C-alpha positions in Angstrom: 8.2 -13.2 -1.0 6.2 -10.4 1.2 7.1 -13.0 3.8 10.9 -13.6 2.9 11.4 -9.9 3.3 9.2 -9.8 6.4 11.5 -12.6 8.1 14.7 -10.4 7.4 13.2 -7.4 9.1 11.7 -9.2 11.8 15.1 -11.2 12.7 16.8 -7.7 12.2 14.8 -5.4 14.6 14.9 -8.1 17.1 18.5 -7.4 17.4 18.1 -4.1 17.3 16.3 -3.6 20.4 19.1 -5.9 22.1 21.3 -3.4 20.8 19.9 -0.2 21.9 18.9 -1.1 25.5 22.7 -2.5 25.3 23.9 1.6 24.3 21.4 3.8 25.6 23.4 2.5 28.9 26.2 4.6 27.7 25.2 7.1 24.9 22.5 9.7 24.3 19.5 8.3 22.0 20.4 11.4 19.8 23.4 10.3 19.7 23.1 7.0 18.9 20.5 8.0 16.0 23.0 9.8 14.0 25.9 7.3 13.9 23.8 4.8 13.0 22.0 6.9 10.0 25.7 8.5 9.3 27.4 5.0 9.4 24.1 3.4 7.3 25.2 5.3 4.5 29.1 3.6 4.0 27.0 0.6 4.3 24.8 1.5 1.2 27.3 2.4 -0.4 28.8 -0.2 -2.4 24.5 -1.5 -3.1 24.0 2.5 -4.9 27.8 2.1 -7.3 26.0 -1.6 -7.9 22.8 -0.1 -8.9 24.1 2.1 -11.3 25.7 5.3 -9.3 23.4 8.2 -8.0 21.3 8.8 -10.8 19.4 5.4 -9.8 18.4 7.8 -6.7 16.4 10.8 -7.9 12.9 12.0 -7.1 10.3 13.6 -7.8 8.6 13.2 -4.4 11.1 15.3 -1.8 8.6 16.5 0.0 7.2 12.9 1.1 10.5 11.5 1.9 11.1 14.4 3.6 7.4 14.3 5.5 7.6 9.8 6.3 11.3 10.0 7.3 10.6 12.7 9.7 7.1 11.3 11.0 9.5 8.2 11.4 12.6 10.0 13.2 10.7 10.8 15.8 8.7 7.9 16.1 12.7 6.3 16.5 13.4 8.5 18.7 10.8 7.7 21.1 11.6 4.3 20.6 14.7 4.2 21.8 13.8 6.3 24.6 10.9 3.8 25.8 13.8 1.2 26.1 15.4 3.3 28.9 12.5 2.8 30.6 10.4 -0.2 30.7 11.2 -3.9 29.4 12.3 -4.3 25.8 9.3 -6.9 25.6 6.7 -4.0 26.3 7.8 -1.9 24.1 7.6 -3.9 21.0 4.5 -5.5 22.4 3.3 -1.3 22.6 4.6 -0.8 19.5 1.5 -2.8 18.1 -0.9 -0.1 18.2 0.6 0.2 15.0 -1.1 -1.5 13.0 -4.4 0.0 14.0 -2.8 2.7 12.4 -1.8 1.6 9.9 -4.4 -0.1 8.0 -6.6 3.1 9.0 -4.3 5.4 7.3 -3.7 2.6 3.9 -7.2 2.3 4.1 -8.3 6.0 4.0 -5.4 7.2 1.4 -4.0 4.4 -0.3 -7.4 2.9 -1.7 -6.4 -0.8 -0.3 -9.4 -2.9 0.5 -9.9 -3.5 4.3 -11.7 -7.3 4.1 -13.0 -9.2 7.1 -10.1 -11.2 7.1 -7.7 -8.3 7.4 -9.8 -6.5 10.4 -10.0 -10.1 12.0 -5.9 -10.2 12.1 -5.8 -6.7 13.5 -7.9 -7.2 16.1 -6.7 -11.0 17.3 -3.5 -9.0 17.6 -4.0 -5.4 19.4 -6.0 -8.4 22.1 -2.7 -10.4 22.4 -0.3 -7.2 22.7 -3.3 -6.2 25.4 -2.8 -9.9 27.0 0.4 -9.5 27.1 1.4 -5.9 28.6 -1.8 -5.7 30.8 -1.6 -2.9 33.2 -1.8 -4.4 36.8 -2.9 -0.6 38.1 -4.9 1.9 37.0 -1.4 4.0 36.5 0.0 4.5 33.3 4.3 4.7 33.1 5.6 7.6 31.1 7.7 4.7 29.1 3.9 3.2 27.8 2.9 6.8 26.5 6.4 7.2 24.8 6.2 3.9 23.0 2.6 4.8 21.9 3.4 7.7 20.4 6.0 6.2 18.9 3.5 3.6 17.8 1.7 5.9 15.8 4.4 8.4 14.2 4.9 4.6 12.5 1.2 3.9 11.6 2.5 7.2 10.0 5.4 6.2 8.7 4.7 2.6 7.6 1.3 3.9 5.6 3.9 7.2 3.8 6.2 3.9 2.8 3.5 2.6 0.5 2.1 5.0 -1.1 6.1 5.6 -1.6 6.8 2.3 -3.2 4.5 3.0 -6.2 7.1 5.1 -7.7 10.5 4.5 -5.9 12.8 1.3 -5.2 13.9 0.0 -2.1 16.9 1.0 -2.5 15.6 5.0 -3.5 13.1 4.6 0.2 16.4 4.1 2.7 18.8 6.6 1.4 16.5 9.8 1.1 15.5 7.9 4.9 19.3 8.1 5.9 19.8 11.9 3.9 16.7 13.5 6.3 17.2 11.8 9.6 21.0 12.4 9.3 20.7 16.5 8.2 17.7 16.1 11.4 20.0 15.0 13.9 22.7 16.7 13.3 22.5 19.2 15.7 21.1 17.8 18.9 23.9 15.3 18.6 26.6 18.0 18.8 24.6 19.3 22.0 25.0 16.2 23.6 28.3 14.3 22.0 29.8 12.0 23.9 32.9 9.5 22.8 31.7 6.3 22.7 33.4 3.7 24.1 34.2 0.7 22.5 31.5 -1.2 23.5 29.0 0.9 22.8 30.5 1.7 19.5 30.2 -1.9 19.3 26.3 -2.5 19.4 25.9 1.3 17.7 27.5 -0.8 14.3 24.8 -3.8 15.0 22.5 -1.2 15.3 23.4 0.6 11.9 23.4 -2.6 10.2 19.9 -3.7 11.8 18.5 -0.2 11.5 20.2 0.4 7.6 19.0 -3.4 6.3 15.8 -3.8 8.2 14.4 -1.3 6.6 15.3 -2.3 2.9 13.2 -5.9 3.5 10.9 -3.3 5.1 10.4 -1.8 1.6 11.2 -4.6 -0.4 8.3 -6.5 1.9 6.0 -3.6 0.3 6.4 -4.0 -3.0 5.0 -7.3 -3.1 2.0 -7.3 0.0 -0.3 -4.5 0.8 -0.1 -2.6 4.4 -2.3 -4.5 5.5 -0.9 -7.9 4.7 2.9 -7.0 5.8 1.9 -5.2 9.2 0.3 -7.7 10.8 3.1 -10.3 9.7 5.3 -8.1 12.0 3.2 -9.0 14.9 5.5 -12.3 15.3 8.4 -10.0 16.9 6.1 -9.3 20.2 6.7 -13.0 21.1 10.4 -13.1 19.7 11.6 -9.9 21.7 9.8 -11.1 24.5 11.6 -14.2 24.6 14.6 -12.1 24.0 14.2 -10.0 27.3 13.4 -13.3 29.3 17.1 -14.9 28.7 19.0 -11.7 28.5 17.4 -9.6 30.7 15.1 -12.5 32.9 12.6 -10.2 32.1 8.5 -11.8 32.3 7.9 -14.3 30.5 5.0 -16.2 31.9 1.3 -18.2 30.7 -0.1 -14.4 29.3 2.6 -14.2 27.4 2.3 -17.0 26.0 -1.6 -17.1 25.1 -0.9 -13.4 23.5 1.5 -14.9 21.7 -0.8 -17.8 20.4 -3.3 -14.6 19.7 -0.9 -13.1 17.6 0.0 -15.7 15.4 -4.1 -16.6 14.8 -4.3 -13.2 13.5 -1.4 -13.4 10.9 -2.7 -17.1 9.7 -6.6 -15.5 9.5 -4.7 -12.3 7.6 -3.0 -15.2 5.2 -6.1 -16.1 4.1 -7.2 -15.4 0.5 -9.6 -12.9 -0.4 -12.2 -14.4 -2.6 -12.1 -14.7 -6.3 -15.1 -12.6 -7.6 -17.2 -14.7 -9.9 -15.9 -13.0 -13.4 -12.3 -14.0 -12.7 -13.1 -17.7 -12.8 
Protein backbone atom coordinates (compact mmCIF):
# COMPACT_ATOMS: atom_id res chain seq x y z
CA UNK A 1 0.00 0.00 0.00
CA UNK A 2 2.86 2.37 0.77
CA UNK A 3 4.31 1.70 -2.69
CA UNK A 4 0.95 2.39 -4.36
CA UNK A 5 0.51 5.69 -2.55
CA UNK A 6 4.10 6.64 -3.42
CA UNK A 7 3.38 5.93 -7.10
CA UNK A 8 0.67 8.58 -6.89
CA UNK A 9 3.12 10.98 -5.22
CA UNK A 10 5.76 10.36 -7.91
CA UNK A 11 3.36 10.96 -10.80
CA UNK A 12 1.90 14.15 -9.37
CA UNK A 13 5.30 15.59 -8.39
CA UNK A 14 6.67 14.92 -11.88
CA UNK A 15 3.80 16.84 -13.45
CA UNK A 16 4.20 19.65 -10.90
CA UNK A 17 7.89 20.10 -11.77
CA UNK A 18 6.94 20.76 -15.40
CA UNK A 19 4.05 23.02 -14.35
CA UNK A 20 6.37 24.94 -12.03
CA UNK A 21 8.87 25.56 -14.82
CA UNK A 22 6.11 26.88 -17.10
CA UNK A 23 4.39 29.04 -14.47
CA UNK A 24 7.55 30.74 -13.18
CA UNK A 25 8.09 32.15 -16.67
CA UNK A 26 5.33 34.64 -15.86
CA UNK A 27 4.43 34.67 -12.15
CA UNK A 28 6.29 35.31 -8.90
CA UNK A 29 6.86 32.27 -6.70
CA UNK A 30 4.90 33.77 -3.78
CA UNK A 31 1.91 34.27 -6.06
CA UNK A 32 2.09 30.71 -7.36
CA UNK A 33 2.22 29.28 -3.84
CA UNK A 34 -0.71 31.39 -2.62
CA UNK A 35 -3.00 30.54 -5.52
CA UNK A 36 -2.07 26.90 -5.08
CA UNK A 37 -3.00 26.93 -1.39
CA UNK A 38 -6.32 28.74 -1.89
CA UNK A 39 -7.28 26.45 -4.78
CA UNK A 40 -6.42 23.51 -2.54
CA UNK A 41 -9.29 24.43 -0.19
CA UNK A 42 -11.74 24.19 -3.09
CA UNK A 43 -10.34 20.82 -4.15
CA UNK A 44 -10.40 19.49 -0.60
CA UNK A 45 -13.91 20.69 0.32
CA UNK A 46 -15.80 17.68 -1.15
CA UNK A 47 -13.45 15.23 0.59
CA UNK A 48 -13.89 17.02 3.93
CA UNK A 49 -17.67 16.98 3.49
CA UNK A 50 -17.75 13.24 2.76
CA UNK A 51 -15.44 12.54 5.72
CA UNK A 52 -17.87 14.16 8.16
CA UNK A 53 -17.19 17.88 7.97
CA UNK A 54 -14.73 20.10 9.77
CA UNK A 55 -15.11 18.21 13.05
CA UNK A 56 -12.78 15.51 11.67
CA UNK A 57 -10.05 18.15 11.28
CA UNK A 58 -9.83 19.08 14.96
CA UNK A 59 -6.34 18.71 16.31
CA UNK A 60 -4.51 18.93 19.61
CA UNK A 61 -1.17 19.33 17.82
CA UNK A 62 -1.64 22.69 16.14
CA UNK A 63 1.88 23.83 17.03
CA UNK A 64 3.33 20.79 15.25
CA UNK A 65 1.26 21.54 12.14
CA UNK A 66 2.43 25.16 12.16
CA UNK A 67 6.10 24.22 12.58
CA UNK A 68 5.99 21.55 9.88
CA UNK A 69 4.21 23.71 7.35
CA UNK A 70 6.32 26.83 7.85
CA UNK A 71 9.43 24.73 7.21
CA UNK A 72 7.78 23.11 4.20
CA UNK A 73 6.61 26.49 2.86
CA UNK A 74 10.13 27.93 2.87
CA UNK A 75 11.51 24.74 1.29
CA UNK A 76 8.83 24.81 -1.42
CA UNK A 77 9.63 28.45 -2.21
CA UNK A 78 13.28 27.49 -2.63
CA UNK A 79 12.30 24.57 -4.86
CA UNK A 80 10.30 26.81 -7.21
CA UNK A 81 13.08 29.44 -7.27
CA UNK A 82 15.63 26.76 -8.14
CA UNK A 83 13.48 25.68 -11.11
CA UNK A 84 14.13 29.11 -12.66
CA UNK A 85 17.91 28.80 -12.29
CA UNK A 86 18.95 25.22 -13.13
CA UNK A 87 17.53 22.26 -15.15
CA UNK A 88 14.55 20.52 -13.56
CA UNK A 89 16.38 17.18 -13.50
CA UNK A 90 19.17 18.76 -11.49
CA UNK A 91 16.73 20.43 -9.06
CA UNK A 92 15.11 17.10 -8.28
CA UNK A 93 18.48 15.33 -8.14
CA UNK A 94 19.83 17.75 -5.53
CA UNK A 95 16.53 17.49 -3.67
CA UNK A 96 17.39 13.86 -3.01
CA UNK A 97 19.92 14.71 -0.38
CA UNK A 98 16.65 14.97 1.59
CA UNK A 99 16.54 11.28 2.67
CA UNK A 100 19.78 11.77 4.61
CA UNK A 101 18.17 14.43 6.80
CA UNK A 102 14.90 12.50 7.02
CA UNK A 103 16.60 9.26 8.05
CA UNK A 104 18.73 10.99 10.68
CA UNK A 105 15.76 12.83 12.16
CA UNK A 106 13.46 9.78 12.03
CA UNK A 107 16.06 7.65 13.80
CA UNK A 108 16.90 10.35 16.35
CA UNK A 109 13.43 11.59 17.27
CA UNK A 110 10.90 9.02 16.00
CA UNK A 111 12.75 5.89 17.23
CA UNK A 112 12.76 4.34 13.76
CA UNK A 113 15.26 1.52 13.32
CA UNK A 114 18.13 2.09 10.87
CA UNK A 115 18.92 -1.32 9.39
CA UNK A 116 22.00 -1.92 7.22
CA UNK A 117 19.69 -2.25 4.20
CA UNK A 118 18.13 1.16 4.83
CA UNK A 119 21.57 2.73 5.23
CA UNK A 120 22.77 1.07 2.01
CA UNK A 121 19.67 2.33 0.17
CA UNK A 122 20.32 5.91 1.25
CA UNK A 123 24.03 5.71 0.37
CA UNK A 124 23.38 4.21 -3.07
CA UNK A 125 20.66 6.75 -3.77
CA UNK A 126 22.90 9.64 -2.79
CA UNK A 127 25.78 8.31 -4.93
CA UNK A 128 23.34 8.05 -7.85
CA UNK A 129 22.29 11.66 -7.34
CA UNK A 130 25.93 12.82 -7.28
CA UNK A 131 26.62 10.89 -10.49
CA UNK A 132 23.70 12.66 -12.18
CA UNK A 133 24.59 16.16 -10.94
CA UNK A 134 28.43 15.78 -11.19
CA UNK A 135 29.46 19.48 -11.20
CA UNK A 136 31.88 20.01 -14.08
CA UNK A 137 33.79 22.76 -12.26
CA UNK A 138 34.57 23.71 -8.69
CA UNK A 139 32.00 26.53 -8.84
CA UNK A 140 28.60 26.07 -7.20
CA UNK A 141 25.62 27.53 -9.02
CA UNK A 142 23.33 29.62 -6.73
CA UNK A 143 20.45 27.49 -7.97
CA UNK A 144 22.23 24.41 -6.62
CA UNK A 145 22.64 26.02 -3.18
CA UNK A 146 18.96 27.01 -3.11
CA UNK A 147 17.96 23.50 -4.13
CA UNK A 148 20.18 22.02 -1.40
CA UNK A 149 18.64 24.30 1.23
CA UNK A 150 15.18 23.26 0.03
CA UNK A 151 16.20 19.61 0.35
CA UNK A 152 17.21 20.12 3.97
CA UNK A 153 13.88 21.79 4.66
CA UNK A 154 12.00 18.94 3.00
CA UNK A 155 13.88 16.46 5.17
CA UNK A 156 12.76 18.22 8.35
CA UNK A 157 9.21 18.45 6.98
CA UNK A 158 9.15 14.75 6.10
CA UNK A 159 10.18 13.70 9.60
CA UNK A 160 7.49 15.96 11.10
CA UNK A 161 4.88 14.45 8.77
CA UNK A 162 5.77 10.98 10.01
CA UNK A 163 5.36 12.17 13.59
CA UNK A 164 1.96 13.70 12.77
CA UNK A 165 0.67 10.52 11.12
CA UNK A 166 0.79 8.81 14.52
CA UNK A 167 -2.23 10.85 15.68
CA UNK A 168 -3.51 12.78 12.64
CA UNK A 169 -5.29 11.66 9.48
CA UNK A 170 -3.88 12.39 6.02
CA UNK A 171 -6.83 14.72 5.45
CA UNK A 172 -6.10 16.69 8.62
CA UNK A 173 -2.40 17.02 7.75
CA UNK A 174 -3.26 18.30 4.29
CA UNK A 175 -5.91 20.75 5.53
CA UNK A 176 -3.63 22.36 8.08
CA UNK A 177 -0.87 22.60 5.49
CA UNK A 178 -3.16 24.69 3.30
CA UNK A 179 -4.23 26.87 6.24
CA UNK A 180 -0.72 27.64 7.46
CA UNK A 181 0.77 28.21 4.01
CA UNK A 182 -2.08 30.43 2.78
CA UNK A 183 -1.71 32.64 5.87
CA UNK A 184 2.11 32.73 5.61
CA UNK A 185 2.05 33.80 1.96
CA UNK A 186 -0.85 36.25 1.98
CA UNK A 187 1.05 39.51 2.54
CA UNK A 188 4.04 38.69 0.25
CA UNK A 189 1.56 37.76 -2.49
CA UNK A 190 -0.23 41.11 -2.23
CA UNK A 191 3.10 42.90 -2.63
CA UNK A 192 4.05 41.11 -5.87
CA UNK A 193 0.60 40.39 -7.36
CA UNK A 194 0.15 40.55 -11.14
CA UNK A 195 -2.95 39.15 -12.83
CA UNK A 196 -2.09 35.82 -14.51
CA UNK A 197 -2.78 35.18 -18.18
CA UNK A 198 -5.04 32.31 -19.23
CA UNK A 199 -1.92 30.24 -19.92
CA UNK A 200 -0.55 30.85 -16.42
CA UNK A 201 -3.93 30.16 -14.82
CA UNK A 202 -4.04 26.76 -16.50
CA UNK A 203 -0.59 25.79 -15.17
CA UNK A 204 -1.34 27.15 -11.68
CA UNK A 205 -4.44 24.95 -11.70
CA UNK A 206 -2.24 21.95 -12.48
CA UNK A 207 0.10 22.90 -9.61
CA UNK A 208 -2.87 23.23 -7.24
CA UNK A 209 -4.22 19.78 -8.11
CA UNK A 210 -0.82 18.07 -8.03
CA UNK A 211 0.41 19.93 -4.95
CA UNK A 212 -2.75 19.18 -2.97
CA UNK A 213 -3.23 15.52 -3.76
CA UNK A 214 0.48 14.63 -3.88
CA UNK A 215 0.70 15.44 -0.18
CA UNK A 216 -2.39 13.35 0.49
CA UNK A 217 -0.61 10.44 -1.22
CA UNK A 218 2.57 11.06 0.78
CA UNK A 219 0.79 11.28 4.14
CA UNK A 220 -1.14 8.10 3.30
CA UNK A 221 2.09 6.27 2.37
CA UNK A 222 3.61 7.29 5.71
CA UNK A 223 0.76 5.53 7.51
CA UNK A 224 1.78 2.20 5.97
CA UNK A 225 5.59 2.30 6.34
CA UNK A 226 8.47 4.02 8.13
CA UNK A 227 9.82 7.25 6.70
CA UNK A 228 13.14 5.54 6.03
CA UNK A 229 11.31 3.08 3.73
CA UNK A 230 8.93 5.53 2.06
CA UNK A 231 11.43 8.27 1.27
CA UNK A 232 13.99 6.18 -0.68
CA UNK A 233 11.15 5.03 -2.97
CA UNK A 234 10.97 8.66 -4.05
CA UNK A 235 14.47 8.35 -5.59
CA UNK A 236 12.77 7.16 -8.79
CA UNK A 237 11.62 10.74 -9.32
CA UNK A 238 15.19 11.66 -10.33
CA UNK A 239 15.44 9.62 -13.56
CA UNK A 240 11.77 10.30 -14.35
CA UNK A 241 12.24 14.06 -14.09
CA UNK A 242 15.52 13.94 -16.00
CA UNK A 243 13.68 12.16 -18.80
CA UNK A 244 10.92 14.80 -18.77
CA UNK A 245 13.53 17.56 -18.96
CA UNK A 246 15.15 15.85 -21.93
CA UNK A 247 11.88 15.35 -23.80
CA UNK A 248 10.31 18.76 -23.09
CA UNK A 249 13.27 21.14 -22.74
CA UNK A 250 16.11 19.32 -24.54
CA UNK A 251 18.02 19.04 -21.27
CA UNK A 252 20.79 16.49 -21.56
CA UNK A 253 20.10 12.85 -20.73
CA UNK A 254 23.37 10.91 -21.06
CA UNK A 255 25.11 7.77 -19.87
CA UNK A 256 25.89 9.36 -16.48
CA UNK A 257 22.19 9.98 -15.87
CA UNK A 258 21.41 6.39 -16.78
CA UNK A 259 24.14 5.16 -14.39
CA UNK A 260 22.83 7.36 -11.60
CA UNK A 261 19.29 6.11 -12.17
CA UNK A 262 20.54 2.49 -11.98
CA UNK A 263 22.21 3.16 -8.63
CA UNK A 264 19.03 4.78 -7.33
CA UNK A 265 16.94 1.81 -8.42
CA UNK A 266 19.37 -0.61 -6.72
CA UNK A 267 19.04 1.41 -3.53
CA UNK A 268 15.26 1.14 -3.68
CA UNK A 269 15.42 -2.63 -4.17
CA UNK A 270 17.77 -3.03 -1.18
CA UNK A 271 15.51 -0.84 0.95
CA UNK A 272 12.52 -3.10 0.28
CA UNK A 273 14.39 -6.19 1.52
CA UNK A 274 12.48 -7.59 4.53
CA UNK A 275 14.13 -7.22 7.92
CA UNK A 276 15.16 -10.47 9.68
CA UNK A 277 12.40 -11.94 11.86
CA UNK A 278 13.44 -12.29 15.55
CA UNK A 279 13.93 -15.87 16.74
CA UNK A 280 11.05 -15.68 19.24
CA UNK A 281 8.64 -14.54 16.51
CA UNK A 282 9.69 -17.55 14.42
